[in-house]
C-alpha positions as CSV (number, residue, x, y, z in Angstrom):
1,X,95.2,73.6,109.7
2,X,92.6,76.0,108.6
3,X,92.8,78.7,106.1
4,X,93.6,82.4,107.4
5,X,91.1,85.0,106.2
6,X,91.4,88.6,106.9
7,X,89.9,90.0,110.1
8,X,89.8,86.8,112.1
9,X,91.9,88.5,114.9
10,X,89.6,91.1,115.4
11,X,86.8,88.5,115.9
12,X,89.1,86.6,118.6
13,X,89.3,90.2,120.5
14,X,85.6,90.7,120.2
15,X,85.0,87.1,121.3
16,X,87.5,87.6,124.4
17,X,85.3,90.5,125.4
18,X,81.8,89.0,124.9
19,X,82.2,87.4,128.6
20,X,83.3,90.4,130.3
21,X,85.1,93.8,130.0
22,X,88.9,93.6,129.8
23,X,91.8,95.6,129.7
24,X,94.4,95.5,126.8
25,X,96.9,93.9,129.1
26,X,94.1,91.3,130.6
27,X,93.3,90.5,126.7
28,X,97.0,89.5,126.2
29,X,97.1,87.4,129.3
30,X,93.8,85.7,128.1
31,X,95.3,84.9,125.1
32,X,98.5,83.8,126.3
33,X,96.3,81.3,128.6
34,X,94.2,80.5,126.0
35,X,97.1,79.2,123.5
36,X,99.6,78.0,126.2
37,X,101.8,81.1,125.5
38,X,102.0,80.1,121.8
39,X,100.2,83.2,120.4
40,X,100.5,86.3,122.3
41,X,100.4,89.4,119.9
42,X,102.6,92.1,120.9
43,X,100.9,95.4,122.4
44,X,102.0,97.3,119.3
45,X,99.5,95.0,117.5
46,X,96.9,94.6,120.0
47,X,96.6,98.4,120.9
48,X,95.9,99.7,117.5
49,X,93.3,96.9,117.0
50,X,91.6,98.0,119.8
51,X,91.6,101.5,118.6
52,X,90.4,100.4,115.4
53,X,87.4,98.3,117.1
54,X,86.4,101.4,119.0
55,X,86.3,103.7,116.1
56,X,84.2,101.3,114.1
57,X,81.9,101.4,117.0
58,X,82.2,97.5,117.8
59,X,83.7,98.1,121.4
60,X,83.9,100.9,123.8
61,X,86.5,102.1,126.3
62,X,86.0,103.4,129.6
63,X,88.6,104.7,132.0
64,X,89.3,103.3,135.3
65,X,91.9,104.0,138.0
66,X,94.0,101.9,140.1
67,X,95.4,104.2,142.5
68,X,97.0,106.8,140.4
69,X,97.4,104.5,137.2
70,X,94.6,105.0,134.4
71,X,93.5,102.0,133.0
72,X,91.5,101.6,129.9
73,X,88.8,98.8,130.0
74,X,86.9,97.7,127.0
75,X,83.6,96.4,126.5
76,X,81.6,94.7,123.6
77,X,78.9,97.0,122.1
78,X,75.5,95.9,120.7
79,X,77.2,96.6,117.3
80,X,80.2,94.3,118.4
81,X,77.8,91.7,119.4
82,X,75.9,91.7,116.2
83,X,79.1,91.6,114.3
84,X,80.7,88.8,116.3
85,X,77.1,86.6,116.0
86,X,77.6,87.0,111.9
87,X,81.2,85.8,112.7
88,X,80.2,82.9,114.6
89,X,78.3,81.6,111.4
90,X,81.4,81.2,109.8
91,X,83.0,78.0,110.0
92,X,86.6,78.9,109.9
93,X,86.0,81.3,112.9
94,X,84.3,78.7,114.9
95,X,87.0,76.4,114.5
96,X,89.6,79.0,115.8
97,X,87.0,79.6,118.8
98,X,87.0,76.0,119.5
99,X,91.0,75.9,119.3
100,X,91.1,78.4,122.0
101,X,88.6,77.1,124.3
102,X,90.6,73.9,124.1
103,X,93.9,75.5,125.2
104,X,95.8,75.6,121.6
105,X,97.6,73.0,120.3
106,X,101.1,72.0,119.5
107,X,102.5,73.4,116.6
108,X,100.7,76.4,116.5
109,X,104.1,79.0,116.1
110,X,102.7,78.8,112.4
111,X,99.3,79.9,113.1
112,X,100.8,82.7,115.3
113,X,103.1,84.0,113.0
114,X,100.3,83.9,110.1
115,X,97.9,85.7,112.6
116,X,100.6,88.6,113.1
117,X,101.4,88.8,109.4
118,X,97.5,88.8,108.5
119,X,97.0,91.7,110.8
120,X,100.3,93.7,109.6
121,X,98.7,93.5,105.9
122,X,95.4,94.4,107.2
123,X,97.0,97.8,109.0
124,X,98.8,98.1,105.8
125,X,96.0,98.3,103.8
126,X,94.2,100.7,106.1
127,X,96.9,103.5,106.4
128,X,97.0,105.8,103.7
129,X,100.4,107.5,102.6
130,X,103.5,107.2,100.5
131,X,106.6,108.0,103.2
132,X,109.4,106.9,101.3
133,X,111.3,106.3,104.5
134,X,108.7,104.3,106.1
135,X,108.4,102.1,103.5
136,X,111.7,101.7,103.1
137,X,112.3,100.8,106.7
138,X,109.1,98.5,106.4
139,X,111.1,96.8,103.3
140,X,114.2,96.1,105.0
141,X,112.3,94.6,108.0
142,X,110.7,92.1,105.9
143,X,114.0,91.2,104.0
144,X,115.5,90.4,107.4
145,X,112.4,88.4,108.1
146,X,112.8,86.5,104.5
147,X,116.5,86.0,105.3
148,X,115.8,84.4,108.7
149,X,113.2,82.1,107.2
150,X,115.2,81.2,104.4
151,X,118.5,80.2,106.5
152,X,116.2,78.2,108.9
153,X,114.6,76.6,105.7
154,X,118.0,75.4,104.5
155,X,119.3,74.3,107.6
156,X,116.0,72.2,108.1
157,X,116.6,70.9,104.5
158,X,120.0,69.5,105.6
159,X,121.7,72.1,103.6
């Protein structure tokens, strides 16, 4: 398994938008298809990332309507293409893309969890503020996750 680095999920989204503009829902479906359902970020993970990529000028969003329903379609900008080209020079990123193009592999649950945690770490670094109640809630969620992991590890080790 390759080592995870910050920002690779951003690159995967840019890569998906390289071939054609997609809605957020279509990006989620494409990730699910490419990974055989093993890595599908939550909308709460994807949509803030799309907003971030748009603010950075790497993608642009346009609205379209399906009946009365508004739908945002995201497309790669020239800056996004340039950023993606730089990422394609990175061996680790290329291996992720090769894995996606190969339809994912068995045992990618750990990779999916890592990707989510790396993204959460990135978002946390970018958000300023010290709202004690929010921080307490985040810590409680992390402790609950830690307890679950410890319980499964104990069970896996026969304890």
